[in-house]
C-alpha positions in Angstrom: 28.7 2.8 -9.3 28.5 -0.2 -12.1 25.2 -0.6 -14.3 23.7 -3.6 -11.9 24.4 -1.2 -8.8 22.3 1.6 -10.5 19.2 -0.3 -11.4 19.3 -0.9 -7.7 20.0 2.3 -6.4 18.2 5.6 -4.9 19.1 7.8 -8.0 17.3 5.0 -10.2 14.0 4.7 -8.3 13.7 8.4 -7.7 13.9 8.9 -11.8 11.0 6.4 -12.2 9.2 8.4 -9.5 9.6 11.6 -11.3 8.6 10.6 -13.9 5.3 9.3 -11.8 5.2 12.9 -10.4 5.4 14.7 -14.0 2.6 12.4 -15.9 0.4 12.9 -12.5 1.2 16.6 -12.4 0.4 17.1 -16.3 -2.5 14.9 -16.1 -1.0 12.4 -19.0 -1.1 9.5 -17.2 -2.8 8.0 -21.0 1.1 8.4 -21.9 2.7 7.4 -18.7 0.6 4.2 -18.4 1.7 3.3 -21.9 5.1 3.9 -21.0 5.5 2.5 -18.1 3.1 -0.8 -19.4 5.6 -1.3 -22.2 8.5 -1.4 -19.7 6.8 -3.5 -17.4 5.7 -6.2 -20.3 9.6 -6.5 -21.4 10.7 -6.8 -18.0 8.4 -9.4 -17.4 8.3 -11.3 -20.7 12.0 -11.8 -21.3 14.1 -11.3 -18.0 14.0 -14.4 -15.8 14.6 -12.3 -12.6 10.7 -10.1 -12.6 12.2 -7.7 -10.0 12.7 -4.8 -12.1 9.4 -4.6 -13.1 8.2 -4.1 -9.3 9.0 -0.2 -9.3 7.2 1.0 -12.4 4.1 -1.6 -11.2 4.1 0.2 -8.0 4.5 3.8 -9.6 1.7 3.4 -11.8 -0.8 2.9 -8.7 0.0 6.7 -8.2 0.2 8.1 -11.6 -4.0 8.8 -12.5 -4.8 12.5 -11.6 -8.4 12.0 -12.0 -11.2 9.3 -11.4 -14.6 10.9 -12.6 -16.0 7.4 -14.2 -17.8 4.5 -13.7 -16.8 0.8 -14.4 -18.9 1.5 -18.1 -16.5 4.5 -18.5 -12.9 3.6 -17.7 -10.6 4.8 -19.9 -8.5 2.5 -22.1 -4.9 3.7 -20.6 -6.4 2.4 -17.3 -5.6 -1.1 -18.3 -2.1 -0.9 -20.0 -0.1 -1.8 -16.8 -2.3 -4.5 -15.6 -2.9 -5.9 -19.0 1.1 -6.2 -19.6 1.7 -7.7 -16.6 -0.8 -10.4 -17.2 1.0 -10.8 -20.4 4.1 -10.6 -19.4 3.5 -13.1 -16.3 2.0 -15.7 -18.9 4.9 -15.5 -21.4 7.7 -15.2 -18.4 5.6 -18.9 -17.0 6.2 -20.1 -20.2 9.6 -19.6 -21.2 11.1 -20.0 -17.6 7.9 -22.6 -16.3 6.8 -20.8 -13.2 4.8 -22.4 -11.1 2.2 -20.0 -9.8 0.4 -21.9 -7.7 2.7 -22.1 -4.7 3.9 -20.2 -1.5 3.5 -20.1 2.1 0.8 -17.4 1.7 -0.8 -19.1 -1.5 -3.6 -21.2 0.5 -4.9 -18.0 2.3 -5.2 -15.8 -0.9 -6.8 -18.4 -2.9 -9.4 -19.2 -0.1 -10.0 -15.7 -0.1 -10.5 -15.6 -4.2 -12.8 -18.9 -3.6 -14.9 -16.9 -0.7 -15.5 -14.2 -3.5 -16.4 -16.5 -6.0 -19.0 -18.8 -4.0 -20.2 -15.4 -2.4 -21.2 -14.1 -5.7 -22.8 -17.1 -7.0 -25.0 -17.7 -3.9 -26.4 -14.1 -3.5 -27.4 -14.2 -7.1 -25.9 -10.7 -7.7 -26.4 -11.0 -11.6 -23.3 -11.3 -14.2 -23.0 -7.6 -15.1 -19.8 -5.7 -15.9 -19.5 -5.0 -11.8 -19.8 -8.6 -10.9 -17.2 -9.6 -13.4 -14.5 -6.7 -12.7 -14.6 -8.0 -9.3 -13.9 -11.8 -10.3 -11.0 -10.5 -12.7 -9.5 -8.1 -9.7 -9.4 -11.4 -7.3 -7.9 -13.8 -9.9 -5.5 -11.3 -10.8 -4.0 -10.3 -7.3 -3.6 -14.0 -6.4 -1.9 -14.5 -10.0 0.6 -11.5 -8.6 1.2 -12.8 -5.6 1.9 -16.4 -6.9 3.9 -15.3 -9.7 6.6 -12.8 -7.6 6.8 -15.4 -5.1 7.9 -17.5 -7.6 10.0 -15.9 -10.0 12.4 -13.2 -7.7 16.0 -14.0 -7.0 18.1 -13.1 -4.2 17.2 -11.3 -1.1 15.3 -8.4 -2.1 13.9 -6.5 0.8 16.3 -3.5 0.8 15.4 -3.2 -2.7 11.5 -2.9 -2.1 12.5 -0.8 1.2 14.2 1.8 -1.2 11.0 1.9 -3.8 8.8 2.4 -0.8 10.7 5.2 0.2 11.1 7.0 -2.6 7.2 6.7 -3.2 7.0 8.2 0.0 8.5 11.0 -1.0 6.7 11.3 -4.3 3.5 10.8 -2.7 4.0 13.7 -0.2 5.0 15.8 -3.2 1.6 15.4 -4.8 -0.1 16.6 -1.5 1.9 19.2 -1.5 1.5 20.2 -5.0 -2.3 19.7 -4.8 -2.5 22.8 -2.0 0.0 25.0 -3.9 -2.1 25.2 -7.0 -2.9 28.5 -7.6 -6.7 27.4 -7.9 -7.0 25.9 -4.5 -7.8 27.9 -1.8 -5.6 26.2 1.0 -7.8 27.3 3.8 -10.8 26.4 2.1 -9.5 23.3 1.6 -8.8 22.4 4.9 -11.6 23.3 6.1 -13.9 21.1 3.7 -11.5 18.2 3.5 -11.4 18.6 -0.5 -7.9 16.8 -1.2 -8.2 14.8 -4.3 -5.0 12.8 -5.9 -7.2 11.3 -8.7 -6.3 7.9 -7.4 -7.0 8.7 -4.3 -8.4 11.0 -1.5 -8.0 11.6 1.9 -7.7 8.2 3.8 -6.6 6.3 1.1 -3.6 8.9 0.5 -2.8 8.8 4.4 -2.8 4.6 4.2 0.2 4.6 1.7 1.9 7.5 3.4 2.0 5.5 6.7 3.8 2.5 4.6 6.4 4.4 3.2 7.0 6.7 6.2 7.6 3.6 7.6 10.4 2.4 5.3 11.8 6.0 5.5 12.7 5.5 9.0 14.6 2.5 7.9 17.1 5.0 6.3 17.2 7.5 9.3 18.6 3.9 11.5 20.9 3.1 8.5 22.7 6.4 7.3 25.2 8.3 9.4 23.9 11.7 7.6 20.4 11.1 9.9 19.3 14.7 9.5 18.7 14.5 5.8 16.3 11.2 6.1 14.7 13.0 8.9 13.8 16.3 7.1 12.3 14.1 4.2 10.5 11.8 7.4 9.3 14.9 8.7 8.1 16.5 5.4 5.8 13.2 4.9 4.3 13.2 8.7 3.6 16.7 7.5 1.5 15.9 4.5 0.1 13.1 6.1 -1.1 15.8 8.6 -2.4 17.5 5.5 -4.3 14.7 4.2 -7.2 15.4 7.2 -7.9 11.5 7.5 -8.3 11.1 11.3 -8.2 7.1 11.3 -4.8 7.5 9.3 -2.8 10.1 11.6 -4.4 8.2 14.7 -2.8 5.0 13.1 0.4 6.9 12.3 0.7 7.8 16.1 0.8 4.3 17.3 2.9 3.0 14.3 5.3 5.6 15.4 5.8 3.7 18.9 7.1 0.8 16.9 9.2 3.0 14.7 10.6 4.7 17.8 11.7 1.3 19.1 13.0 0.2 16.2 15.1 3.3 15.4 16.8 2.9 18.9 17.0 -1.0 19.4 20.5 -2.4 18.4 21.8 1.4 17.8 25.0 2.2 18.9 24.9 5.8 18.5 21.7 6.4 20.6 22.8 9.9 22.0 23.6 11.0 18.1 20.5 9.9 16.3 18.2 11.2 19.5 20.2 14.8 19.0 19.4 14.7 14.7 15.5 13.7 16.0 15.0 16.7 18.2 16.6 19.5 16.3 14.7 17.8 12.9 11.8 18.4 15.3 12.7 21.9 16.6 13.2 22.8 12.9 10.2 21.1 11.9 8.2 23.3 14.5 9.5 26.2 13.7 8.5 25.8 10.0 4.9 25.0 11.2 4.6 28.1 13.2 5.2 30.5 10.3 2.1 28.2 9.0 0.1 27.9 12.1 -3.2 28.9 10.6 -3.5 25.9 8.4 -2.3 23.5 11.6 -4.5 25.1 13.5 -7.3 24.7 10.8 -5.9 21.1 10.4 -6.6 20.5 14.3 -10.0 21.7 14.1 -11.1 19.6 11.2 -9.6 16.5 12.9 -11.3 16.6 16.3 -8.5 14.2 16.9 -10.0 13.3 20.7 -13.5 14.1 19.7 -16.1 11.5 20.1 -17.9 11.9 16.2 -18.0 8.1 15.1 -18.3 10.0 11.1 -21.7 7.5 11.1 -19.5 4.1 11.7 -21.1 2.7 14.2 -24.0 2.2 12.1 -22.2 1.3 9.7 -20.5 -1.2 11.9 -23.8 -2.6 13.0 -25.0 -3.1 9.3 -22.1 -5.1 8.6 -22.5 -7.3 11.5 -26.6 -8.0 10.4 -25.7 -8.7 7.4 -23.0 -11.3 8.8 -25.1 -13.2 11.2 -28.2 -13.0 8.6 -25.5 -14.8 6.0 -23.6 -16.4 8.6 -21.1 -19.1 6.6 -20.7 -17.2 3.1 -21.6 -13.9 3.7 -23.8 -11.2 1.5 -21.5 -10.5 -1.2 -19.4 -7.4 -2.3 -22.7 -5.6 -2.8 -23.6 -6.4 0.9 -23.7 -3.0 1.9 -26.9 -1.1 0.0 -25.6 2.6 -1.6 -26.9 4.1 -4.6 -23.3 4.4 -5.1 -22.7 0.7 -5.3 -20.0 -1.0 -3.9 -19.3 0.1 0.0 -17.2 -1.5 2.7 -17.3 -1.7 6.6 -14.5 0.4 7.6 -12.9 -2.4 9.8 -11.4 -5.4 7.6 -12.3 -8.2 10.0 -16.0 -7.3 10.0 -15.8 -6.3 6.2 -14.7 -9.9 5.1 -16.9 -11.5 7.7 -20.1 -9.3 6.0 -19.4 -9.9 2.4 -17.7 -13.7 2.7 -18.9 -15.0 6.3 -17.1 -17.6 7.9 -15.4 -19.0 5.0 -14.0 -15.8 4.3 -13.1 -15.2 8.1 -11.1 -18.5 7.9 -9.3 -17.6 4.9 -8.7 -14.6 6.8 -7.2 -16.4 9.5 -4.9 -18.4 7.6 -3.6 -15.3 5.8 -2.7 -13.8 9.2 -0.9 -16.7 10.4 0.9 -17.3 7.3 1.9 -13.8 7.4 3.3 -14.2 11.1 5.1 -17.1 9.9 6.6 -15.9 6.7 7.9 -12.3 8.5 9.1 -14.2 11.7 11.6 -16.5 9.9 15.2 -15.0 10.8 13.7 -12.0 11.8 16.1 -8.8 10.4 15.7 -5.3 10.8 14.5 -5.0 7.1 11.6 -7.6 7.8 11.1 -5.5 10.7 10.4 -2.6 8.9 8.2 -4.0 6.1 6.4 -5.8 8.9 5.7 -2.2 10.8 4.6 -0.5 7.5 1.9 -3.3 7.1 0.7 -3.3 10.7 0.5 0.6 10.6 -1.5 0.2 7.4 -4.0 -2.7 8.9 -4.3 -0.6 12.3 -5.9 2.4 10.2 -8.1 -1.0 8.5 -9.7 -1.3 11.9 -11.8 1.9 11.4 -11.2 2.5 7.5 -11.2 1.0 4.3 -7.5 -0.3 3.3 -7.7 -4.4 2.8 -9.4 -5.4 0.2 -8.7 -2.4 -1.7 -6.8 -2.9 -4.9 -3.9 -0.7 -4.7 -3.2 -2.1 -1.2 -3.4 -5.8 -2.0 -0.7 -5.6 -4.5 1.4 -3.3 -2.2 0.7 -6.2 0.3 1.3 -9.3 -1.8 4.6 -7.9 -3.4 5.9 -7.4 0.1 4.8 -10.6 1.3 6.5 -12.3 -2.1 9.5 -10.4 -1.7 10.0 -11.3 2.0 9.2 -14.9 1.5 11.6 -15.2 -1.4 14.5 -13.8 1.1 13.5 -16.3 3.1 14.2 -19.1 1.0 17.6 -17.6 0.4 17.9 -17.3 4.4 16.8 -20.7 4.7 19.5 -22.0 1.8 22.3 -20.3 3.9 20.9 -21.6 7.1 20.9 -25.2 5.7 24.7 -24.8 4.0 25.6 -23.6 7.8 24.5 -26.8 9.2 26.2 -28.8 6.9 
């Protein structure tokens, strides 16, 4: 394997994620964020193709082992990677003359950032640390999309799918390690839904597992040794169940329909694939039977087909009221008034309308049409699996908080930037073939 190929290979991404897992497990994210921050800075500032910074940026999202802070007590190390990325992007843009203010998705995300600013001013929240942080995050996310949409080279869809697939295995291992901790009573943890990985709790963990499990399916279809990837996929699905996220599990069940269609459409050896899927399911069922008490507890805890809305109806009613009372520009990011500070409305569309009104809704609509246009251009197997991954997360977003969460927005914007960049290559090839 050549040096160039190694840095685009699964073993390389596994090494990065093993480092992330170690920093997380031993609670040394202070060191990990410093190391990854330095690597991100070097890769962004001194290399024209910004691609190889992406695995480190994405891994850093899942390194934090504890988050018992508010905005005034956040430790400095949490800013290492974002600050390194910002400085690196600025230097890169100056050296290589990168224009970050263009891209097919740029109008939608820029409008949403403007909506956040206008809504904050109109609702007169004052200028405190919370408001400043929100505005800084909005600018950072828009800049991140614009930068990667205009600084990448070549078609990197498969590269991103590899990174996502490895991240899925890493997060599944984090869930397993949480429950295997000698200080954790598994039965009690399941009955009381205590899971907290630091960087995320139940529903948040489920969101990213849905995304990354989907990309694992890409390798189930691609490689002849289906059974290995099927085992990995089923392990991740089992850990998704252990998150106890009802919304996440239901969203994944719906997403699974798309994934099954994806696996079999256009695949020649369907019988072989089906045999391996059944074999993997039988083995997984046998293992699950050995730990049936846990899975019975999970089933009882989730009440998957129950009628309990966990208070969401009242939250949605409040969100709709905030929207109708502040029709054009919304009630701002602090619209949902609770003692704990910023809270969301457990529905992407309603959340945007309550926060930013019709102005924000228009921005979201523009994003949607741009999103569809980007992914459907010269549709491919790689674009299909990335699309399904984001669809799965957004299905959960109909009853949970996904969109507007910084981790998800970073993943989504990087994904869109990579697919959009691949479209440029496809368009160039198309133009050359026509000539």
